[in-house]
C-alpha positions in Angstrom: -17.3 8.5 22.2 -18.7 11.6 20.5 -18.1 11.9 16.8 -19.0 15.4 15.6 -19.0 16.3 11.9 -19.5 12.8 10.6 -22.3 11.1 8.8 -24.9 9.2 10.8 -23.9 6.1 8.9 -20.3 6.6 10.0 -21.3 6.8 13.7 -23.6 3.8 13.3 -20.7 1.7 11.7 -18.3 2.7 14.6 -20.9 1.7 17.2 -22.0 -1.6 15.8 -21.2 -4.9 17.4 -17.7 -6.1 16.5 -17.9 -8.7 13.7 -15.7 -10.0 10.9 -16.7 -11.7 7.7 -16.0 -15.5 7.3 -17.8 -17.4 4.5 -20.7 -15.0 4.2 -21.3 -14.8 8.0 -20.6 -11.9 10.4 -18.9 -13.6 13.3 -17.1 -12.8 16.6 -13.7 -14.3 17.3 -13.9 -18.0 18.3 -12.9 -17.1 21.9 -14.9 -13.9 22.0 -11.8 -11.7 22.4 -11.7 -8.2 21.1 -9.1 -5.5 20.7 -9.4 -1.7 20.9 -8.9 0.7 18.0 -7.7 4.3 18.8 -8.5 7.6 17.1 -5.0 8.9 16.3 -6.1 12.5 16.5 -7.2 12.2 20.2 -5.7 9.0 21.5 -9.2 7.9 22.6 -10.6 4.4 22.1 -12.7 4.6 18.9 -14.3 1.1 19.1 -13.4 -2.6 19.4 -13.1 -5.3 16.8 -12.6 -9.1 17.0 -9.2 -10.4 17.9 -9.1 -13.4 15.5 -7.6 -16.7 16.7 -5.8 -19.1 14.4 -9.0 -21.2 14.4 -10.8 -18.1 12.9 -8.2 -17.7 10.2 -8.3 -21.4 9.3 -12.1 -21.2 9.0 -11.8 -18.2 6.7 -9.2 -19.9 4.5 -11.4 -23.0 4.3 -14.3 -20.9 3.3 -12.2 -19.3 0.5 -10.9 -22.8 -0.5 -14.4 -24.2 -0.8 -15.5 -21.1 -2.7 -12.7 -21.5 -5.2 -13.0 -25.3 -5.6 -16.7 -26.1 -5.3 -18.9 -23.1 -5.9 -20.5 -21.3 -8.8 -17.7 -18.7 -8.5 -15.3 -21.0 -10.4 -17.8 -21.1 -13.3 -18.3 -17.4 -13.5 -17.5 -16.0 -17.0 -15.2 -13.1 -17.5 -18.1 -10.7 -18.2 -19.7 -11.6 -14.9 -16.4 -11.0 -13.0 -16.1 -7.7 -14.8 -19.6 -6.6 -14.0 -19.3 -7.6 -10.3 -16.2 -5.5 -10.0 -18.0 -2.5 -11.6 -20.8 -3.0 -9.2 -18.4 -3.0 -6.2 -16.8 0.2 -7.5 -20.2 1.8 -7.9 -21.1 1.0 -4.4 -17.8 2.4 -3.1 -18.6 5.6 -5.1 -22.0 5.8 -3.4 -20.4 5.4 0.0 -17.2 7.4 -0.7 -17.7 10.0 2.0 -18.5 7.3 4.6 -15.3 5.3 3.6 -13.2 8.5 3.8 -14.5 9.3 7.3 -13.8 5.8 8.5 -10.3 6.1 7.1 -9.8 9.4 8.8 -11.1 8.2 12.2 -9.1 5.0 12.1 -5.9 6.3 10.4 -5.8 10.0 11.3 -5.5 11.3 7.7 -7.6 14.1 6.3 -11.1 12.9 5.4 -11.3 15.4 2.6 -8.0 14.2 1.1 -8.9 10.6 1.7 -12.1 11.0 -0.3 -10.5 12.5 -3.4 -7.3 10.4 -3.1 -7.5 7.1 -1.3 -11.1 6.3 -2.0 -11.2 7.6 -5.5 -7.9 5.8 -6.4 -9.3 2.6 -5.0 -12.5 3.0 -7.1 -10.5 3.8 -10.3 -8.3 0.8 -9.7 -11.2 -1.6 -9.4 -12.7 -0.3 -12.5 -9.4 -0.7 -14.3 -9.1 -4.3 -13.1 -12.7 -5.0 -14.2 -11.6 -4.4 -17.7 -8.8 -7.0 -17.4 -11.3 -9.7 -16.5 -12.4 -10.0 -20.1 -8.9 -9.8 -21.5 -7.0 -12.6 -19.8 -5.5 -14.5 -22.7 -3.5 -17.6 -23.4 -1.8 -18.5 -26.7 -1.4 -21.3 -29.2 2.1 -22.6 -30.0 3.3 -24.5 -33.0 5.6 -27.0 -31.3 8.3 -29.2 -32.9 8.3 -32.1 -30.3 11.6 -33.5 -31.7 11.3 -36.8 -29.8 8.1 -37.6 -31.7 9.0 -36.6 -35.3 6.1 -38.5 -37.0 3.3 -37.1 -34.9 1.1 -34.0 -35.2 0.1 -31.8 -32.2 -2.1 -29.1 -31.1 -0.5 -27.0 -28.3 -1.7 -24.0 -26.3 -1.0 -22.1 -23.1 -3.7 -21.2 -20.5 -3.6 -18.6 -17.9 -5.5 -19.7 -14.8 -6.4 -18.2 -11.4 -3.8 -19.0 -8.8 -6.4 -19.9 -6.2 -6.8 -18.8 -2.6 -5.1 -15.5 -1.9 -4.0 -14.5 1.6 -3.7 -10.7 1.7 -2.1 -8.7 4.5 -2.0 -4.9 4.2 -0.4 -2.0 6.0 -2.1 0.8 8.0 -1.0 3.8 6.0 -3.5 3.4 3.1 -5.8 0.6 4.4 -8.6 0.8 1.8 -6.5 1.5 -1.2 -4.0 -1.3 -0.4 -6.8 -3.8 0.2 -8.3 -2.9 -3.3 -4.8 -3.4 -4.8 -5.0 -7.0 -3.7 -8.7 -7.5 -4.2 -9.0 -6.1 -7.7 -6.7 -8.5 -9.6 -7.8 -11.4 -7.4 -11.5 -11.0 -8.2 -10.8 -10.2 -11.9 -8.9 -13.5 -12.4 -11.3 -15.6 -10.3 -9.4 -16.1 -7.1 -10.8 -16.0 -3.6 -9.4 -13.9 -0.8 -8.8 -13.8 2.9 -7.8 -10.3 3.9 -6.0 -9.5 7.2 -6.0 -5.7 7.6 -3.4 -4.1 9.7 -3.9 -4.4 13.5 -4.6 -0.6 13.8 -6.8 0.0 10.8 -9.4 -2.6 10.0 -12.5 -0.4 9.7 -12.6 0.3 5.9 -11.7 -3.4 5.2 -14.9 -4.4 7.2 -17.0 -1.8 5.3 -15.5 -3.1 2.1 -16.6 -6.6 3.0 -20.2 -5.3 3.4 -20.0 -3.8 0.0 -18.6 -7.0 -1.6 -21.6 -8.9 -0.3 -24.0 -6.2 -1.4 -22.4 -6.3 -4.9 -23.5 -10.0 -5.2 -20.3 -11.9 -4.7 -20.8 -15.6 -3.6 -20.2 -16.4 0.1 -16.6 -17.2 0.8 -15.1 -15.3 -2.2 -14.0 -12.5 0.2 -13.3 -12.9 3.9 -11.9 -10.5 6.4 -10.3 -11.5 9.7 -9.3 -8.8 12.1 -6.6 -9.3 14.8 -2.9 -9.0 15.4 -0.2 -9.8 12.9 1.6 -12.1 15.4 -1.5 -14.3 15.7 -3.9 -13.8 12.8 -1.3 -12.8 10.3 1.0 -15.6 11.2 -1.8 -18.2 10.9 -2.7 -16.9 7.4 0.9 -17.0 6.3 1.4 -20.6 7.5 -1.9 -22.0 6.2 -1.2 -24.7 3.6 -4.5 -24.1 1.8 -3.3 -20.6 0.7 -2.0 -20.6 -2.8 -0.6 -17.0 -2.8 0.4 -14.5 -0.2 0.5 -10.8 -1.0 1.8 -8.4 1.7 2.3 -4.7 1.9 4.3 -3.5 4.9 7.7 -3.3 6.4 10.8 -5.0 4.9 11.5 -6.9 8.1 8.1 -8.5 8.2 8.0 -9.0 4.4 11.3 -11.0 4.5 9.9 -13.2 7.2 6.7 -13.9 5.2 8.8 -14.6 2.1 10.9 -17.2 3.9 7.7 -18.9 5.2 6.2 -18.9 1.8 9.2 -20.6 0.2 8.9 -23.5 2.6 5.7 -24.5 0.8 6.4 -22.7 -2.5 3.5 -20.5 -1.9 3.4 -17.7 -4.6 4.2 -14.4 -3.1 4.1 -10.6 -3.8 5.9 -8.3 -1.4 5.5 -4.5 -1.5 7.9 -3.3 1.2 9.7 -0.3 2.5 11.4 2.6 0.8 13.7 5.5 1.3 13.0 7.3 -2.0 15.4 10.1 -3.2 14.1 13.4 -4.6 16.8 14.9 -6.9 16.6 18.6 -7.7 18.9 19.6 -10.6 20.3 23.1 -11.0 18.0 23.8 -14.1 14.8 22.9 -12.3 12.0 25.3 -11.6 13.1 25.7 -8.0 9.9 26.9 -6.4 8.0 24.1 -8.1 10.6 21.6 -7.0 10.5 22.8 -3.4 6.7 22.5 -3.3 6.9 19.1 -4.9 9.6 17.9 -2.5 7.5 19.1 0.5 4.4 17.2 -0.8 6.6 14.1 -1.5 7.5 13.8 2.2 4.7 15.5 4.1 1.7 13.9 2.3 -0.1 11.4 4.6 2.2 12.6 7.4 5.2 11.0 5.7 3.6 7.6 6.2 4.1 6.6 2.6 6.4 3.7 1.4 7.6 5.8 -1.5 7.8 9.1 0.3 10.5 11.4 -0.9 12.4 11.2 2.4 15.9 11.9 1.0 16.3 15.3 -0.7 19.4 15.9 -2.9 19.8 19.5 -4.3 22.6 20.8 -6.5 24.8 22.6 -4.1 24.4 26.2 -5.4 20.7 26.1 -4.8 20.7 23.9 -1.7 20.1 26.6 0.9 17.3 28.3 -1.0 15.4 25.1 -1.7 15.7 24.0 1.9 14.5 27.4 3.1 11.4 27.2 0.8 10.5 23.7 2.0 10.9 24.8 5.6 8.6 27.8 5.0 6.0 25.4 3.5 6.4 23.1 6.5 6.1 25.8 9.1 2.9 27.1 7.5 1.1 23.7 7.5 -1.9 23.4 9.7 -1.9 20.3 11.9 -5.0 18.8 13.5 -7.9 16.5 13.4 -8.4 15.1 9.8 -12.2 15.7 10.1 -11.4 19.4 9.8 -11.2 20.1 6.1 -8.7 23.0 6.7 -6.2 20.7 8.3 -3.2 19.9 6.0 -1.5 17.3 8.2 -3.0 14.8 10.6 -1.4 12.7 13.4 0.7 9.7 13.0 -1.0 6.3 13.4 -0.1 5.5 17.0 1.8 6.5 20.1 4.4 3.9 19.2 5.0 5.4 15.7 5.1 8.9 17.2 7.8 7.8 19.6 9.7 6.0 16.8 9.7 9.0 14.5 10.6 11.5 17.2 13.4 9.1 18.3 15.0 9.5 14.8 14.8 13.3 15.2 16.5 13.1 18.6 19.2 10.8 17.1 19.9 13.5 14.5 20.2 16.2 17.2 22.6 14.0 19.2 24.8 13.4 16.2 25.1 17.2 15.5 22.6 17.5 12.6 20.8 20.8 12.2 17.0 20.9 12.5 16.0 23.4 9.8 12.4 23.3 10.9 10.0 21.3 13.0 11.6 18.7 15.2 8.8 18.7 17.8 6.0 16.4 18.9 2.8 17.2 20.7 -0.6 15.9 21.8 -3.3 15.0 22.6 -3.1 12.6 19.7 0.1 11.4 18.0 1.5 14.5 16.2 5.0 15.3 15.0 5.6 18.6 13.2 6.9 18.4 9.7 10.7 18.4 10.0 13.6 19.1 7.7 17.1 18.0 8.8 20.4 19.1 7.3 24.1 18.6 8.0 23.7 14.8 7.9 26.2 12.3 6.6 25.1 10.0 3.8 25.8 7.0 6.0 23.7 8.2 9.0 20.7 6.1 10.0 18.5 9.1 9.2 19.5 8.7 5.5 19.7 4.9 5.3 16.7 3.8 7.4 13.0 4.2 6.7 11.6 6.6 9.3 8.0 6.6 8.0 7.1 10.0 9.2 7.2 13.7 8.2 11.0 13.9 8.4 13.0 15.0 5.4 16.8 14.7 5.3 18.5 17.1 2.8 22.0 16.8 1.4 23.7 18.9 -1.3 25.4 17.3 -4.4 27.9 18.6 -6.8 27.1 17.0 -10.2 25.0 14.4 -11.8 27.3 11.5 -11.0 27.3 12.6 -7.3 23.5 12.7 -7.2 23.2 9.2 -8.8 25.8 7.8 -6.4 23.9 9.0 -3.3 20.5 8.2 -4.7 21.5 4.6 -5.2 23.3 4.3 -1.9 20.4 2.7 -0.1 19.2 -0.8 0.6 15.8 0.3 -0.8 14.7 0.9 -4.4 10.9 1.7 -4.5 10.7 5.2 -6.0 12.7 8.3 -7.0 11.9 11.7 -8.6 14.0 13.9 -10.7 13.3 17.6 -10.9 14.8 19.0 -14.1 13.9 20.5 -17.5 17.0 19.1 -19.2 15.5 16.1 -21.0 18.9 14.8 -22.0 20.0 14.7 -18.4 16.7 13.1 -17.3 17.0 10.3 -19.8 20.6 9.7 -18.9 19.6 9.4 -15.2 16.4 7.3 -15.4 18.1 4.0 -16.4 20.8 4.5 -13.8 18.4 4.9 -10.8 17.8 1.6 -9.1 14.1 1.9 -8.3 10.8 0.5 -9.5 9.3 3.9 -10.3 11.0 7.1 -11.5 8.9 10.3 -11.6 10.0 13.4 -13.4 8.9 16.8 -12.1 6.4 15.1 -9.8 6.5 12.4 -7.0 4.3 9.5 -6.0 2.1 10.0 -9.0 0.3 6.6 -9.3 -1.9 5.3 -12.1 -3.8 1.9 -12.2 -2.0 1.1 -15.5 1.5 1.5 -14.2 3.1 -1.4 -12.2 4.2 -0.4 -8.8 6.9 -2.2 -6.7 10.5 -2.1 -5.9 14.1 -3.1 -6.5 16.4 -4.5 -3.8 14.8 -4.5 -0.2 11.7 -2.8 -1.5 10.1 -6.0 -2.5 9.3 -8.7 -4.9 6.7 -8.5 -7.7 4.4 -5.6 -8.7 1.0 -4.2 -7.9 -1.3 -2.5 -10.5 -1.1 -2.7 -14.3 -1.2 -6.0 -16.2 1.7 -7.1 -14.0 -0.8 -7.6 -11.2 -2.8 -10.0 -13.4 0.3 -12.0 -14.0 1.0 -12.3 -10.3 -2.5 -13.7 -9.6 -2.4 -16.4 -12.3 -0.5 -19.5 -13.2 0.5 -20.6 -16.7 -0.4 -24.1 -17.9 1.1 -25.6 -21.0 -1.1 -28.1 -22.9 0.1 -30.4 -25.7 -2.4 -32.7 -27.5 -1.2 -35.4 -29.8 -3.6 -35.6 -32.7 
């Protein structure tokens, strides 16, 4: 297919023979099968990649196992792990535009935004994790050992790499999510088998090239492409995997968690969300409206912590909804390769149908479409939509839509806002828009979510742990918490 306005290196990568990385070798699927990838902006087939078999996944896990158990990787010193991560981040910086274009073509998002957001955040995170490689500490303990009162002891606690990590990531931020898994794994000395989302493996494959170029030993990082039902399932069930880390839907995450418990495989699950945006009466209303629009329409609403539920103090409700609707109506939709485009397509025809189905469900129940509410093609586009006159118990409010659909509801007072904000099976993020610090500090501990942003939304930093309460997951990404999730504690007691 023709790819105007992209780097020659981007075209060459798209057109290369389909391969995946196993143990340092670029290989086809064992049975030679491939699967097509589509350009969400046009619906056309972009390229094909291998459709991994369970045999392929087992080979990748074995390569990771051998690299962890038997190779020089296990003897690398913290400084070496730090420098390798820095080298990988530098290579990503060099190829930032290429990575952004691949993300755009494969995912549909704006290439310009992907370069300054997705790619740069991934680079920053790897550099942050590089610093932790030299700061992983244990501790000494002065024990009492009451059953051995006449003896002396030396006792200490070690923090050790968990082992082989099976990582499965979602399609909304393919590169960034992969780096969220890869960074702490490589900083601590683990090895990794990455299964990118069915729809979006291209930046994972480019990342694999850069890992080899950075100088990592063979088998430390492996990438298998294919379907979740085959390749993902094989990775989840493999007994040589010590830890599973998954980002995706709550339904799939619960399934993975149950399988992991059968073998007591360590697990981190970053799952769905239905995050509330709360606008108090004292807020700067124009700023809050712009922030609420960004919170839901960024990345086409395909964000786990998107501000998909808007609660506004009743006396300002109509004005805030009108301002957000004006912003939505003015947004330019189109191909993400066009730097003037503000919103790209959804990831697939299936996702377009799903999101539009929720809008139709709202219409059928008597909700009012304040703006948007339409889909179009070619490509998988849904216009940014704001829906009002919806009951708190409606599926539009309670279920994750994962698209550019905002449901807005008025509230009367602080207690009312908190009640509705917490009335959700999810608890990933929330934002409060207010200049009343006393009210803000009252509300923060009462909101049941892993992140609370004040006068901003979805503001991420490598030093801040990210994850959820309730059905939004188990464990945390980023920050020192990530190091804890990729290591085991070992207690040592020596009788002197």
